[in-house]
C-alpha positions as CSV (number, residue, x, y, z in Angstrom):
1,M,-55.4,-37.8,-100.2
2,P,-58.7,-36.0,-99.7
3,V,-59.2,-38.2,-96.6
4,R,-55.9,-37.2,-95.2
5,R,-56.7,-33.5,-95.8
6,G,-59.9,-34.0,-93.9
7,I,-58.2,-35.7,-91.0
8,T,-55.3,-33.4,-90.6
9,P,-57.3,-30.2,-89.8
10,A,-59.4,-32.2,-87.3
11,V,-56.2,-33.5,-85.6
12,N,-54.7,-30.1,-85.5
13,L,-57.9,-28.7,-84.0
14,M,-57.9,-31.4,-81.3
15,A,-54.3,-30.7,-80.5
16,A,-54.9,-27.0,-80.3
17,G,-57.9,-27.6,-78.0
18,F,-55.8,-29.8,-75.8
19,R,-53.0,-27.3,-75.6
20,S,-55.5,-24.5,-74.6
21,C,-57.0,-26.8,-72.0
22,A,-53.7,-28.1,-70.6
23,P,-53.3,-25.3,-68.0
24,L,-56.9,-25.8,-66.8
25,L,-56.4,-29.6,-66.6
26,A,-53.1,-29.1,-64.7
27,G,-54.7,-26.8,-62.3
28,L,-57.6,-29.2,-61.7
29,A,-55.1,-32.0,-61.1
30,L,-53.2,-29.9,-58.6
31,V,-56.4,-29.1,-56.7
32,I,-57.4,-32.8,-56.7
33,A,-53.9,-33.8,-55.4
34,F,-54.0,-31.0,-52.7
35,T,-57.5,-32.0,-51.6
36,S,-56.5,-35.7,-51.4
37,S,-53.4,-34.8,-49.4
38,A,-55.4,-32.6,-47.0
39,Q,-57.9,-35.4,-46.5
40,A,-55.1,-37.9,-45.8
41,Q,-53.5,-35.5,-43.3
42,A,-56.9,-34.9,-41.5
43,A,-57.2,-38.7,-40.8
44,P,-56.3,-39.4,-37.2
45,P,-53.2,-41.6,-36.5
46,R,-53.9,-45.3,-35.9
47,L,-51.9,-45.2,-32.6
48,E,-51.5,-42.3,-30.2
49,L,-49.3,-42.0,-27.1
50,T,-50.1,-39.2,-24.6
51,G,-48.1,-37.9,-21.7
52,A,-49.7,-35.4,-19.3
53,I,-49.7,-33.8,-15.9
54,L,-52.9,-34.7,-14.0
55,L,-54.3,-32.4,-11.3
56,T,-57.2,-33.7,-9.2
57,G,-59.5,-32.1,-6.6
58,G,-59.7,-33.0,-2.9
59,V,-62.4,-34.4,-0.7
60,D,-63.9,-32.8,2.5
61,F,-64.8,-35.5,4.9
62,G,-66.4,-33.0,7.4
63,T,-66.2,-32.8,11.2
64,R,-66.6,-35.7,13.5
65,K,-66.7,-35.8,17.3
66,A,-65.0,-38.4,19.6
67,T,-67.3,-38.9,22.5
68,L,-67.8,-41.0,25.6
69,T,-71.3,-42.4,26.3
70,G,-72.6,-41.6,29.7
71,N,-74.0,-44.2,32.1
72,D,-77.2,-42.3,32.5
73,P,-79.3,-42.5,29.3
74,G,-80.6,-39.0,30.1
75,N,-77.2,-37.4,30.0
76,P,-75.6,-36.3,26.7
77,D,-72.4,-37.9,25.4
78,F,-69.2,-36.3,26.6
79,T,-67.1,-34.9,23.8
80,L,-63.4,-35.7,24.1
81,F,-62.4,-33.7,21.0
82,S,-63.4,-33.0,17.4
83,T,-61.7,-33.8,14.1
84,T,-62.0,-32.2,10.7
85,T,-60.5,-34.2,7.9
86,T,-59.7,-33.1,4.3
87,L,-57.9,-34.7,1.5
88,G,-56.1,-32.0,-0.5
89,S,-55.8,-31.7,-4.2
90,G,-53.1,-33.8,-5.9
91,V,-50.8,-33.8,-8.9
92,G,-49.0,-36.5,-10.8
93,P,-48.2,-38.0,-14.2
94,E,-50.7,-39.7,-16.6
95,A,-50.0,-41.8,-19.6
96,R,-52.4,-42.9,-22.3
97,L,-52.2,-45.2,-25.3
98,G,-55.0,-44.8,-27.8
99,I,-56.1,-46.9,-30.8
100,A,-58.3,-45.3,-33.5
101,L,-61.3,-47.4,-34.5
102,S,-62.6,-44.9,-37.0
103,R,-62.2,-41.2,-37.9
104,R,-64.3,-40.2,-34.9
105,L,-64.0,-43.1,-32.3
106,S,-60.9,-44.3,-30.4
107,V,-60.3,-46.4,-27.3
108,E,-57.6,-45.5,-24.8
109,G,-55.8,-47.3,-22.0
110,A,-54.8,-45.0,-19.1
111,F,-52.4,-45.1,-16.2
112,S,-52.0,-42.4,-13.5
113,W,-50.4,-41.8,-10.2
114,I,-51.1,-38.9,-7.9
115,R,-49.9,-37.8,-4.5
116,Q,-52.2,-36.0,-2.0
117,T,-52.0,-35.0,1.6
118,L,-54.6,-36.0,4.2
119,D,-55.0,-33.3,6.9
120,T,-56.8,-34.0,10.2
121,R,-57.3,-31.0,12.4
122,I,-58.0,-31.8,16.1
123,T,-59.8,-29.2,18.1
124,G,-61.9,-28.8,21.3
125,D,-59.8,-31.2,23.4
126,A,-61.5,-31.9,26.8
127,E,-58.2,-31.5,28.6
128,N,-57.5,-28.1,26.9
129,A,-54.7,-29.4,24.8
130,P,-53.8,-27.0,22.0
131,D,-55.4,-27.5,18.6
132,T,-53.2,-29.5,16.3
133,T,-53.1,-30.8,12.7
134,A,-51.9,-34.3,11.7
135,T,-50.9,-34.9,8.1
136,Q,-50.6,-38.2,6.2
137,P,-49.4,-38.6,2.5
138,L,-51.8,-40.6,0.4
139,A,-51.0,-41.9,-3.1
140,T,-53.6,-43.0,-5.6
141,M,-52.7,-45.3,-8.6
142,S,-55.3,-45.8,-11.3
143,I,-55.5,-48.0,-14.4
144,G,-58.4,-48.1,-16.7
145,G,-59.8,-47.3,-20.2
146,D,-62.0,-44.7,-22.0
147,A,-64.0,-44.4,-25.1
148,V,-63.1,-41.1,-26.9
149,V,-65.3,-39.5,-29.5
150,R,-63.8,-36.8,-31.7
151,L,-66.2,-34.0,-32.4
152,T,-64.8,-33.3,-35.8
153,S,-67.9,-31.2,-36.9
154,N,-67.0,-28.7,-34.1
155,G,-63.4,-28.3,-35.1
156,F,-61.7,-24.9,-35.3
157,A,-58.4,-23.2,-36.5
158,G,-58.7,-24.9,-39.9
159,G,-59.2,-28.3,-38.4
160,K,-56.2,-28.2,-36.1
161,G,-58.4,-27.8,-33.0
162,I,-60.4,-30.9,-32.4
163,P,-62.8,-31.1,-29.4
164,F,-63.6,-34.5,-27.9
165,A,-65.6,-36.3,-25.3
166,L,-64.6,-39.3,-23.2
167,A,-66.1,-41.7,-20.7
168,G,-64.8,-44.8,-19.0
169,G,-63.5,-46.4,-15.8
170,G,-61.2,-48.8,-14.2
171,Y,-59.5,-49.8,-10.9
172,F,-57.7,-47.7,-8.3
173,S,-55.6,-48.3,-5.2
174,Q,-54.7,-45.9,-2.4
175,T,-51.6,-46.3,-0.2
176,D,-50.0,-44.4,2.7
177,D,-46.4,-43.3,3.0
178,H,-45.5,-46.9,4.2
179,Q,-46.9,-48.3,0.9
180,L,-49.7,-50.0,2.9
181,Q,-52.9,-50.2,1.0
182,V,-55.7,-48.2,2.8
183,A,-58.4,-48.5,0.1
184,S,-59.1,-49.9,-3.4
185,G,-62.0,-50.1,-5.7
186,G,-63.5,-49.0,-9.0
187,Y,-63.9,-45.6,-10.6
188,F,-65.9,-44.0,-13.4
189,E,-65.0,-40.8,-15.2
190,A,-66.6,-38.6,-17.9
191,G,-65.6,-35.3,-19.5
192,G,-64.2,-33.6,-22.5
193,G,-61.3,-31.7,-23.9
194,V,-59.5,-30.3,-26.9
195,K,-56.5,-31.6,-29.0
196,Y,-54.6,-29.0,-31.0
197,V,-52.4,-30.4,-33.8
198,L,-49.0,-28.7,-34.1
199,S,-47.7,-30.7,-37.0
200,Q,-49.1,-33.6,-39.1
201,R,-48.1,-35.6,-42.2
202,A,-49.9,-38.3,-44.2
203,S,-47.1,-41.0,-43.9
204,G,-44.0,-41.9,-41.9
205,L,-43.4,-43.3,-38.4
206,L,-44.3,-40.1,-36.5
207,R,-47.4,-38.8,-38.2
208,Q,-48.8,-36.2,-35.7
209,L,-47.7,-34.0,-32.8
210,A,-50.4,-32.3,-30.7
211,L,-51.2,-30.5,-27.5
212,R,-54.0,-32.0,-25.5
213,G,-56.0,-31.1,-22.4
214,D,-59.2,-32.2,-20.8
215,A,-61.5,-31.9,-17.7
216,R,-63.4,-34.7,-16.1
217,V,-65.7,-35.7,-13.2
218,V,-64.4,-38.7,-11.4
219,L,-66.4,-41.0,-9.1
220,R,-64.6,-43.5,-6.9
221,S,-66.3,-46.3,-5.2
222,N,-65.0,-47.8,-1.9
223,A,-62.4,-45.0,-1.6
224,F,-60.5,-44.0,1.6
225,D,-62.7,-42.7,4.4
226,P,-61.5,-41.7,7.9
227,D,-64.1,-44.0,9.5
228,S,-62.2,-46.9,7.9
229,S,-65.4,-47.8,5.9
230,G,-65.1,-47.3,2.2
231,S,-67.4,-44.8,0.6
232,S,-68.1,-43.1,-2.8
233,H,-66.4,-39.8,-3.5
234,A,-66.9,-37.5,-6.5
235,T,-64.2,-35.0,-7.5
236,W,-62.8,-33.3,-10.5
237,A,-59.6,-33.8,-12.6
238,V,-57.9,-31.8,-15.3
239,T,-54.9,-32.7,-17.5
240,A,-52.5,-30.9,-19.8
241,G,-49.9,-32.6,-22.0
242,M,-48.7,-33.6,-25.4
243,S,-49.6,-36.5,-27.7
244,V,-47.6,-38.2,-30.5
245,G,-49.4,-40.1,-33.3
246,F,-48.0,-43.1,-35.2
């Protein structure tokens, strides 16, 4: 009996202590659960599909002269007319499929199609014909891939805004309005952008919905040239769209 009297106060004391600590333990458990949920939500989706509008800059090919070479080497060439050719800016759709390799690194496959207009202004005709401008539609289809690095340490808006950098390349083909290929080659691109998460959850088929935009420098090799000899052209491109994570 004395032993039981000694144990009972101790048990009561432990029970009282547990009851007094129960709210603190419950609050701690809630904080741990919330933190774990937030960390799970912050993880990028394993698969991401992006649809965007792509706007790309044009190319100025400069002015060229059509001449006749004189029989006398001492006489200058005779200019028939001059041409100034520019490829205007273009717009079209872009689709991307990304796979997350880690919390910061992804690889993306990309497809785009843009339509531009080639303008050739003819001036200074030797027979005094009026100046005129000839136009030709030009479509560029590109398919390639990029490595994307999420700059998570530079995030903003409570982690909803995520800057990123990308670089990659692929193949392109340029065709006229008769679907005849006028040039094809490879391209390289590099740039960066921002993804802003609109909604996100830790599980389920659709895990994330976000806005996305980026700006890039694009270098095309063996691209269209008025002289019919491929050359390298550098231009810019920007996109704005929406991504869905799975």
